[in-house]
C-alpha positions in Angstrom: 4.4 -19.2 18.8 1.6 -21.7 19.5 1.2 -24.6 17.1 -2.2 -24.6 15.6 -1.7 -27.3 12.9 -4.0 -29.8 14.6 -6.8 -27.2 14.9 -6.7 -26.5 11.1 -6.6 -30.1 10.0 -8.3 -32.1 12.8 -9.1 -35.7 12.5 -10.6 -35.9 16.0 -12.7 -33.4 17.9 -13.8 -33.5 21.5 -16.9 -31.5 22.5 -17.7 -30.5 26.1 -21.0 -29.0 27.3 -24.7 -28.9 26.7 -26.6 -26.9 24.0 -23.5 -25.2 22.5 -21.6 -28.5 22.4 -24.6 -30.2 20.6 -24.6 -27.3 18.1 -20.9 -27.9 17.4 -21.7 -31.6 16.6 -24.7 -30.6 14.5 -22.8 -28.1 12.4 -19.8 -30.4 11.8 -22.1 -33.2 10.8 -24.0 -30.9 8.5 -20.8 -29.8 6.8 -19.7 -33.4 6.3 -16.7 -33.6 8.6 -15.2 -37.0 8.0 -13.2 -37.3 11.3 -14.3 -38.5 14.7 -16.4 -36.4 17.1 -16.2 -37.3 20.8 -18.9 -35.7 22.9 -18.1 -35.5 26.6 -21.0 -35.2 29.1 -21.2 -36.5 32.7 -24.8 -37.8 32.3 -25.6 -38.6 28.7 -24.6 -41.9 27.0 -25.3 -40.6 23.5 -25.5 -37.2 21.9 -26.9 -36.8 18.3 -26.2 -40.4 17.6 -22.6 -40.3 18.9 -21.3 -42.2 21.9 -20.7 -39.8 24.8 -17.8 -40.1 27.2 -17.9 -39.2 30.9 -14.6 -37.3 31.1 -11.4 -36.4 29.4 -9.8 -39.6 30.9 -12.4 -41.7 29.2 -11.7 -40.4 25.7 -10.3 -43.0 23.2 -7.4 -40.8 22.4 -5.8 -37.4 22.5 -8.2 -35.1 20.5 -6.7 -32.8 17.8 -9.1 -30.1 18.8 -11.6 -29.5 21.6 -14.6 -27.2 22.0 -15.1 -26.4 25.7 -18.6 -25.0 26.1 -19.0 -25.1 29.9 -18.9 -22.4 32.6 -15.7 -20.6 33.3 -14.8 -22.6 36.4 -15.2 -26.0 34.7 -13.4 -24.6 31.7 -10.2 -24.3 33.7 -10.4 -27.9 34.9 -11.1 -29.3 31.5 -8.3 -27.3 29.8 -5.9 -28.7 32.4 -7.0 -32.2 31.8 -6.8 -31.8 28.0 -3.3 -30.5 28.3 -2.3 -33.4 30.5 -3.8 -35.8 27.9 -1.8 -34.2 25.1 -4.7 -32.5 23.2 -3.9 -30.3 20.2 -5.9 -27.1 20.8 -8.8 -26.1 22.9 -11.5 -23.4 22.0 -12.8 -21.8 25.2 -16.3 -20.6 24.7 -17.1 -19.3 28.3 -17.1 -15.6 29.1 -16.6 -14.0 32.5 -12.8 -13.8 32.3 -10.7 -10.6 31.8 -13.3 -9.0 29.5 -15.7 -8.8 32.4 -13.7 -5.8 33.7 -13.7 -4.2 37.1 -17.3 -5.3 37.8 -16.1 -8.9 38.2 -13.2 -9.2 40.6 -12.7 -12.9 39.7 -12.3 -12.3 35.9 -8.6 -11.4 35.7 -7.7 -14.1 38.3 -9.5 -16.8 36.4 -7.9 -15.8 33.1 -4.5 -16.2 34.7 -5.5 -19.6 36.0 -6.7 -20.6 32.6 -3.4 -19.7 31.0 -1.6 -21.6 33.7 -3.9 -24.6 33.2 -3.2 -24.6 29.4 0.5 -24.6 29.7 2.0 -25.2 26.3 -1.3 -26.4 24.8 -2.7 -23.6 22.6 -6.1 -22.2 23.6 -8.3 -19.9 21.5 -10.3 -17.4 23.6 -11.8 -17.5 26.1 -15.0 -15.6 25.3 -15.1 -16.7 21.7 -17.1 -18.8 19.3 -14.1 -20.6 17.8 -13.4 -21.7 14.3 -15.2 -22.6 11.1 -13.1 -24.8 8.8 -14.7 -24.8 5.4 -11.9 -26.9 4.0 -12.4 -30.0 6.1 -15.9 -29.3 7.4 -14.7 -29.1 11.0 -16.7 -26.6 12.9 -15.8 -25.8 16.5 -18.6 -23.3 16.3 -21.7 -23.3 18.5 -24.1 -21.5 16.1 -25.5 -21.4 12.6 -23.5 -19.8 9.7 -24.0 -19.1 6.1 -20.9 -20.5 4.4 -20.4 -23.5 2.2 -17.7 -26.2 2.3 -15.0 -25.8 -0.3 -14.3 -28.4 -2.9 -11.4 -30.7 -2.4 -9.1 -28.7 -4.7 -10.6 -25.3 -4.0 -8.9 -22.5 -2.1 -10.3 -19.5 -0.2 -9.6 -16.6 2.1 -9.3 -16.7 5.9 -11.0 -14.2 8.2 -10.2 -13.5 11.8 -12.4 -11.2 13.9 -12.7 -10.3 17.6 -16.5 -10.2 17.2 -18.3 -13.5 16.9 -21.5 -11.7 15.6 -19.6 -10.0 12.9 -18.1 -13.3 12.0 -21.5 -14.8 11.6 -22.7 -11.9 9.5 -19.7 -12.2 7.2 -20.5 -15.9 6.5 -24.0 -14.8 5.4 -22.6 -12.8 2.5 -24.0 -13.5 -1.0 -21.1 -12.0 -2.8 -19.5 -15.3 -3.8 -16.4 -14.9 -1.6 -14.9 -18.4 -1.1 -13.9 -18.7 2.5 -11.5 -21.3 3.8 -11.5 -20.5 7.5 -13.3 -18.1 9.9 -11.8 -17.7 13.3 -12.8 -15.6 16.3 -10.1 -14.4 18.7 -12.0 -13.6 21.9 -9.8 -12.4 24.8 -6.6 -13.7 23.2 -5.5 -14.8 26.7 -2.7 -17.0 25.4 -2.9 -17.2 21.6 -2.9 -13.8 20.0 -4.5 -12.7 16.8 -1.1 -12.6 15.0 -0.4 -16.2 16.1 -3.7 -17.3 14.6 -3.1 -15.2 11.5 0.3 -16.8 10.8 -1.1 -20.3 11.2 -3.9 -19.5 8.7 -1.5 -18.1 6.2 0.7 -21.2 6.4 -2.3 -23.3 5.2 -1.8 -23.7 1.5 -5.6 -23.7 1.0 -5.6 -20.0 2.1 -5.1 -17.3 -0.5 -5.4 -14.0 1.4 -6.2 -12.9 5.0 -8.7 -10.5 6.4 -8.4 -9.1 10.0 -11.1 -7.3 11.9 -9.1 -5.7 14.7 -10.2 -4.1 17.9 -6.8 -3.7 19.4 -3.1 -4.6 18.8 -1.8 -6.8 21.5 1.8 -7.0 20.3 3.4 -4.8 17.7 6.3 -7.2 17.5 4.1 -10.2 16.6 2.2 -8.1 13.9 5.6 -7.3 12.4 6.4 -11.0 12.2 3.0 -11.6 10.6 3.6 -8.9 8.0 7.0 -10.4 7.1 5.5 -13.9 6.8 2.7 -12.6 4.6 5.2 -11.2 2.1 7.2 -14.4 2.1 4.1 -16.5 1.3 2.8 -13.9 -1.2 -0.5 -13.8 0.7 -1.8 -10.2 1.1 -3.7 -8.9 4.2 -6.5 -6.5 4.5 -7.7 -5.1 7.9 -10.7 -3.4 9.2 -9.6 -1.6 12.3 -12.3 -0.2 14.6 -11.8 2.9 16.6 -11.6 5.5 13.9 -14.2 7.6 15.7 -12.7 7.2 19.1 -11.9 10.5 20.9 -8.3 11.5 20.6 -6.0 11.0 23.6 -7.0 12.9 26.7 -3.9 15.1 26.9 -4.7 18.4 25.3 -1.8 20.5 26.3 -0.2 20.3 22.9 -1.4 20.6 19.3 0.3 17.2 18.6 -1.9 15.5 21.2 -5.1 16.7 19.4 -3.9 15.3 16.1 -2.3 12.0 17.1 -5.1 9.9 18.5 -4.9 6.1 18.8 -6.5 5.7 15.4 -3.7 7.7 13.8 -1.2 5.3 15.4 -3.1 2.2 14.2 -3.3 3.6 10.7 0.4 4.4 10.6 1.3 0.9 11.9 -0.8 -0.9 9.3 0.7 1.2 6.5 4.2 0.5 7.9 3.5 -3.2 7.7 2.0 -3.1 4.2 -1.5 -4.2 5.5 -4.3 -2.5 3.6 -7.0 -0.9 5.6 -10.7 -0.5 4.7 -13.5 1.0 6.7 -16.7 -1.1 5.9 -17.6 -4.7 6.0 -18.7 -4.6 2.4 -15.4 -3.2 1.2 -13.6 -5.7 3.5 -15.3 -8.6 1.7 -14.8 -7.2 -1.8 -11.2 -6.5 -1.1 -10.7 -10.1 0.1 -12.4 -11.3 -3.1 -10.1 -9.1 -5.2 -7.0 -10.3 -3.4 -8.2 -13.9 -3.8 -8.3 -13.5 -7.5 -5.4 -11.2 -8.3 -3.3 -10.7 -5.1 -1.7 -7.2 -5.1 -1.6 -4.8 -8.0 1.6 -3.7 -9.7 0.7 -0.1 -10.0 -2.2 2.3 -9.5 -3.5 2.9 -13.1 -7.0 1.9 -14.1 -9.0 1.5 -17.3 -12.8 1.4 -17.4 -15.1 0.3 -20.2 -18.9 0.5 -20.3 -21.6 0.9 -22.8 -23.0 4.0 -21.0 -21.7 7.5 -20.7 -23.4 7.7 -17.3 -21.5 4.8 -16.0 -18.2 6.2 -17.4 -18.9 9.4 -15.6 -19.7 7.7 -12.3 -16.4 5.7 -12.6 -14.4 8.8 -13.3 -16.0 10.7 -10.4 -15.5 7.8 -8.0 -11.7 7.8 -8.7 -11.5 11.5 -7.7 -9.1 12.0 -4.7 -8.1 8.3 -4.6 -4.7 6.7 -4.9 -5.8 4.9 -8.1 -6.6 6.9 -11.2 -7.6 6.7 -14.9 -4.6 8.0 -16.9 -5.3 9.9 -20.1 -4.8 7.8 -23.2 -1.7 8.5 -25.3 -2.4 9.6 -28.8 -1.2 6.2 -30.2 -3.3 4.2 -27.8 -6.4 6.4 -28.4 -6.0 5.9 -32.2 -5.7 2.2 -31.7 -9.0 2.1 -29.7 -10.7 4.5 -32.1 -9.9 2.2 -35.0 -12.2 -0.4 -33.5 -15.2 1.9 -33.0 -17.4 4.0 -35.2 -17.0 7.7 -35.9 -19.6 8.7 -33.4 -17.7 7.3 -30.4 -15.5 9.7 -28.4 -12.6 7.6 -27.1 -11.4 8.4 -23.5 -10.6 6.7 -20.3 -13.1 5.7 -18.8 -14.4 4.6 -22.2 -18.0 4.7 -23.2 -18.0 2.2 -26.1 -21.7 2.8 -26.7 -24.2 0.1 -27.7 -23.2 0.1 -31.4 -21.3 -3.1 -30.8 -23.5 -4.6 -28.1 -23.7 -8.4 -28.4 -21.2 -8.4 -31.3 -18.6 -10.6 -29.6 -15.8 -10.2 -32.3 -16.2 -6.4 -32.2 -16.4 -6.3 -28.4 -13.2 -8.4 -28.2 -11.4 -6.2 -30.6 -12.3 -3.0 -28.7 -11.6 -4.4 -25.3 -8.3 -5.9 -26.5 -7.2 -2.5 -27.9 -8.2 -0.7 -24.6 -6.5 -3.2 -22.3 -3.3 -3.1 -24.3 -2.4 0.2 -22.5 -0.6 -1.6 -19.7 -3.0 -0.6 -16.9 -2.6 -2.2 -13.5 -6.3 -3.1 -13.5 -8.9 -3.1 -16.2 -12.6 -2.6 -15.2 -15.7 -3.6 -17.2 -18.8 -2.0 -15.7 -21.5 -4.6 -16.2 -24.8 -5.0 -14.3 -26.6 -8.2 -15.0 -30.4 -8.0 -15.3 -32.5 -9.7 -12.7 -33.2 -13.3 -13.9 -36.7 -13.5 -12.5 -38.0 -10.9 -14.9 -35.4 -10.5 -17.7 -32.9 -12.4 -19.8 -29.2 -12.0 -19.5 -28.2 -14.1 -22.5 -26.7 -11.2 -24.4 -24.5 -10.2 -21.5 -22.2 -13.2 -21.9 -20.8 -12.0 -25.2 -19.5 -9.0 -23.3 -18.0 -11.2 -20.6 -16.3 -13.5 -23.2 -14.9 -10.5 -25.1 -13.5 -9.0 -21.9 -11.9 -12.4 -20.9 -10.3 -12.7 -24.3 -8.9 -9.2 -24.1 -7.4 -9.8 -20.7 -5.8 -13.1 -21.8 -4.3 -11.6 -25.0 -2.7 -8.8 -23.0 -1.9 -10.9 -19.9 -3.7 -8.3 -17.9 -5.7 -8.2 -14.6 -9.4 -7.4 -14.9 -12.5 -6.9 -12.8 -16.2 -6.8 -13.6 -17.8 -4.0 -11.6 -21.5 -4.0 -10.9 -22.8 -0.5 -10.1 -25.2 -2.0 -7.6 -24.0 -4.8 -5.3 -26.9 -7.1 -6.0 -26.5 -7.0 -9.8 -24.0 -9.8 -10.0 -25.9 -13.1 -9.2 -24.0 -15.1 -6.6 -24.2 -18.2 -8.8 -22.2 -16.4 -11.5 -19.3 -15.3 -9.3 -17.4 -18.6 -9.1 -17.5 -18.9 -12.9 -16.2 -15.4 -13.3 -13.3 -16.0 -10.9 -12.5 -19.2 -12.8 -11.9 -16.9 -15.8 -9.4 -14.9 -13.7 -11.9 -12.0 -13.5 -12.6 -10.4 -10.1 -16.4 -9.8 -9.8 -16.8 -6.8 -7.6 -20.2 -5.8 -6.1 -20.6 -2.0 -6.0 -18.5 0.8 -7.4 -17.3 2.3 -4.1 -16.3 -1.2 -2.9 -14.5 -1.9 -6.2 -12.4 1.3 -5.8 -11.7 0.5 -2.2 -10.5 -3.0 -3.3 -8.4 -1.6 -6.1 -6.8 1.0 -3.9 -6.0 -1.6 -1.2 -4.4 -3.9 -3.7 -2.4 -1.1 -5.2 -1.2 0.0 -1.8 -0.1 -3.6 -1.0 1.7 -3.8 -4.3 3.6 -0.6 -3.7 4.4 -1.4 0.0 5.8 -4.8 -0.9 8.3 -3.3 -3.3 10.3 -1.9 -0.4 11.8 -3.8 2.5 9.9 -3.8 5.8 10.9 -0.9 8.1 12.8 -1.5 11.3 10.7 -2.8 14.2 9.0 0.0 16.1 10.6 1.1 19.3 9.7 -0.8 22.4 10.0 1.8 25.1 11.1 0.8 28.6 8.4 1.1 31.3 9.3 4.1 33.4 7.6 5.1 36.6 8.5 8.7 37.4 6.8 12.0 37.9 6.0 14.0 34.8 8.1 17.1 34.3 7.2 20.1 32.2 10.1 22.4 31.6 9.3 25.9 30.4 10.2 26.9 26.8 13.7 28.1 27.7 14.6 24.9 29.5 13.0 22.7 26.8 15.0 24.5 24.1 18.2 24.1 26.1 17.6 20.4 26.2 16.9 20.2 22.5 20.0 22.3 21.7 22.1 20.0 23.8 20.9 17.2 21.5 22.1 19.0 18.4 18.7 20.3 17.3 18.4 23.6 15.4 17.3 26.1 18.1 17.9 29.8 17.7 20.1 31.5 20.3 18.0 32.8 23.2 18.1 33.8 26.9 15.8 33.4 29.9 15.2 36.7 31.6 13.5 37.7 34.8 13.0 41.5 34.2 12.4 44.1 31.6 15.9 45.4 31.9 17.5 41.9 31.6 15.4 41.2 28.5 16.4 44.5 26.9 20.1 43.9 27.6 19.8 40.3 26.2 18.2 41.6 23.0 21.2 44.0 22.6 23.5 41.0 22.7 21.6 39.3 19.9 21.3 40.4 16.3 18.1 42.3 15.7 15.3 41.5 15.0 14.4 39.4 18.0 11.3 37.6 19.3 10.1 38.0 22.9 7.8 35.5 24.7 6.2 35.0 28.1 7.4 31.8 29.7 5.2 29.2 31.5 2.2 29.9 29.2 0.6 27.2 27.0 -0.9 28.3 23.7 0.9 31.6 23.7 -0.8 33.0 20.6 -4.2 32.8 22.3 -3.0 35.1 25.1 -0.9 37.3 22.8 2.1 36.2 24.7 4.5 36.3 21.8 5.9 39.4 20.1 7.8 39.0 16.9 10.1 41.0 14.7 11.2 43.5 17.4 13.9 45.6 15.7 15.3 47.9 18.4 15.7 48.3 22.2 12.6 50.5 22.5 10.3 47.9 21.0 11.8 45.2 23.1 11.3 47.2 26.3 7.7 48.0 25.4 6.9 44.4 24.7 8.6 43.2 27.9 6.5 45.7 29.9 3.4 44.0 28.5 4.5 40.4 29.0 6.4 40.5 32.3 3.3 39.9 34.4 1.8 37.1 32.2 4.0 34.1 32.9 7.0 33.0 35.0 9.6 35.1 33.1 10.6 36.2 29.7 12.5 34.6 26.8 14.2 36.6 24.2 15.7 34.9 21.1 17.1 35.7 17.7 14.3 36.1 15.2 14.2 33.7 12.3 13.8 35.5 9.0 13.2 34.5 5.4 10.7 31.9 6.4 8.9 30.0 3.6 6.6 27.7 5.6 5.7 26.6 9.2 5.5 22.9 10.1 4.4 21.1 13.2 6.6 18.3 14.4 5.3 16.4 17.4 6.0 13.3 19.4 3.6 11.5 21.7 4.2 8.3 23.6 1.8 5.7 22.4 1.3 2.7 24.8 1.3 0.2 22.0 3.8 1.6 19.5 6.2 3.8 21.4 7.1 7.2 20.0 4.6 8.5 17.5 5.6 11.4 15.3 3.2 13.8 13.7 4.2 16.1 10.8 1.9 18.7 9.4 1.1 22.3 8.5 2.0 24.3 11.6 1.1 27.6 13.1 -2.1 28.7 14.8 -4.4 26.9 12.4 -3.0 23.5 12.9 -6.1 21.8 14.3 -8.4 23.7 11.9 -6.5 22.6 8.8 -5.7 19.1 10.0 -3.1 18.7 7.3 -0.9 16.1 9.0 0.5 12.7 8.7 1.6 10.2 11.4 4.7 8.1 11.5 6.0 5.4 13.8 9.7 5.4 14.7 12.3 4.7 13.7 11.6 6.0 10.2 14.1 6.5 7.4 14.9 9.8 5.7 13.0 8.6 2.6 9.9 7.7 4.6 9.9 11.1 6.3 10.4 12.9 3.0 7.5 10.9 1.5 5.3 11.9 4.4 6.3 15.5 4.0 5.5 15.5 0.3 2.1 14.0 1.0 1.0 17.2 2.9 -1.3 19.6 1.1 1.1 22.4 2.1 4.2 20.8 0.5 4.0 23.0 -2.7 4.9 25.9 -0.5 8.2 24.2 0.3 8.8 23.5 -3.4 8.5 27.0 -4.7 4.8 27.4 -5.2 3.9 29.7 -8.2 7.4 30.9 -8.7 8.1 31.7 -5.0 11.5 30.8 -3.5 12.1 27.2 -2.6 12.5 26.2 1.0 15.5 24.5 2.5 14.1 21.0 2.3 17.3 19.3 3.3 17.5 21.3 6.4 13.9 20.6 7.3 14.5 16.8 6.8 17.7 17.0 8.9 15.7 18.7 11.7 12.9 16.2 11.6 15.3 13.3 11.6 17.1 14.8 14.5 13.8 15.2 16.4 12.9 11.6 15.6 16.4 10.4 16.8 15.9 12.4 20.0 12.6 10.7 20.6 13.9 7.2 19.9 16.8 7.7 22.3 14.3 8.8 25.0 11.5 6.3 24.2 9.3 6.0 27.2 10.6 9.1 28.8 9.0 11.7 26.4 5.3 12.0 27.1 4.8 14.8 24.6 7.0 17.0 22.5 5.3 19.7 20.5 7.4 21.8 18.1 5.1 24.3 16.5 6.3 25.9 14.4 9.4 24.4 12.9 10.2 27.4 10.6 11.6 26.3 7.2 13.6 29.1 5.6 14.7 29.8 2.0 17.1 27.3 0.4 20.4 27.3 2.2 19.2 29.2 5.3 18.1 26.3 7.5 15.1 25.2 9.5 14.6 26.3 13.1 12.6 25.3 16.1 10.6 28.4 17.0 8.5 27.1 19.8 8.7 23.9 21.8 6.6 22.3 24.5 8.1 19.2 26.3 6.6 16.9 28.9 8.9 14.1 30.2 8.8 11.2 32.7 11.7 12.1 34.9 15.0 13.3 33.5 16.0 12.6 29.9 19.2 10.9 28.8 21.9 13.4 28.1 
């Protein structure tokens, strides 16, 4: 893993180039960098009051960090010279490398040459702005920004993004988020985003990490990052782009339509215990929350406000989320009630009315009683009035009462402004010093609480096994028909009903006689059989089999007759697709003909434990059907889990060889009667392992 220590605590910076290099010097001087800056230019003797050097060889020493702001060809030469001189790290600003794509034939070659020139010296980029170090005032950054330098004993969050413009925008925030470092990743030619992230987490001045991710370069390195984050107790939140990207191109199976690249990314982040949010505002508010409180030890919330309207908005905003407002116990309710007048209805969220407004002792008593309920997070809804037209003097009694209540109960708290602009930025540092998270906006506050609760829950269990790294296989894709696919699955011990491939009506009729009626009859070689009426179920005698066979014999490449599964409680889809980043990707969901319409599915990476698979199954909206919904018989859940685990094991053993496996439906029968693969579509790269 590249060593980035000298980048994060530089004492000497070398700067190469023209306008961009001058801006790096200007920004570092403006931020009060106390180290030495060495401009390098072939013609200038002085730049911004600093002595300029003609070349790397003329530098007075080996720089800890270098900003290389020249064209792509010169970048390679300078990086080679810096490496030979023993420099620490180089930020490569130039574009025109691999990101240029097929339109520039030189791009990929030049990136390879850059990596070779760097050798064992870490490089950031190319095609990136570099690093803003708000701890030391060292900016290898060729543009303006909106952040402030941290005080000597102050800590802050770190942010890595693959977009320089988004990085600049984030520094312009007026939400009071203390930032220690902002880093852009660029092409990640040599030093990947996880390498940068681990280096930032190792800095004791960093409290939490935010990642804006466009793509995962290495699943294994992200797994190392997640492990190190837990060891250091520094939580991570990610904003992963690509949610709206079109699902994978293969549309032969239902699984492929459900398991797009975003589903894989989401499953991977969940597996690592990295929270995911979907907006820049929520990203920043979550980082602020994690900076103050780290993760949450539970998902229960309390809310207090002096308005019934605010209480209702808070209650509605929690609907459908993983965090919630539990109903107060009778004892707790009575305790809170004793601090308020008879006209106040006590509930959670609590509207404490304005009867005790600006009465600090009364506010403290009520808040202390409410917070005593042991909630994971206690929220105080409080919008400060605008200072240019109003006075906010009376608001501070409420803040002090809330602070006292939190300290008395050793509880975590957040002040939530219903409008993001209603907590003045100059107040936020003071609120955080009181161990209160000031959250700008109700939606953003719930996103932050949900993320912190997710991390807290994820960190209570060990990290899963590493995802499968499939071998790279170059072979022709094979698509066996259903009879062949089921024979393969049966040989691997999976629960497949007894069946037979037939070429004629007479053969199908004879085969049905050898099975126990009722039977099912299908046309082979047909995708999406239900749409072509190519499946006949519950055939109870030879005559019905013959009639069905007469209808189906001309549709496909043959017939398949199998024993009919009875006493079915529910239909599941269990699918596998080969993901280029994460290997076998398993989708579980409500099966049958409405699978895409209902979209009741969950995605898992493999290998996954039985407990993880059961938790995924229980998260489906259809799970109550398996659990005896409204007095109906319960399904054979153990058999369903056995079947799904068997399918997962089959996929792991053949990682890289299975392109798609679509089992729809997996029929789950009554308790004690098993779970059976009713239909299977399989696409492989070459032959599978037997």
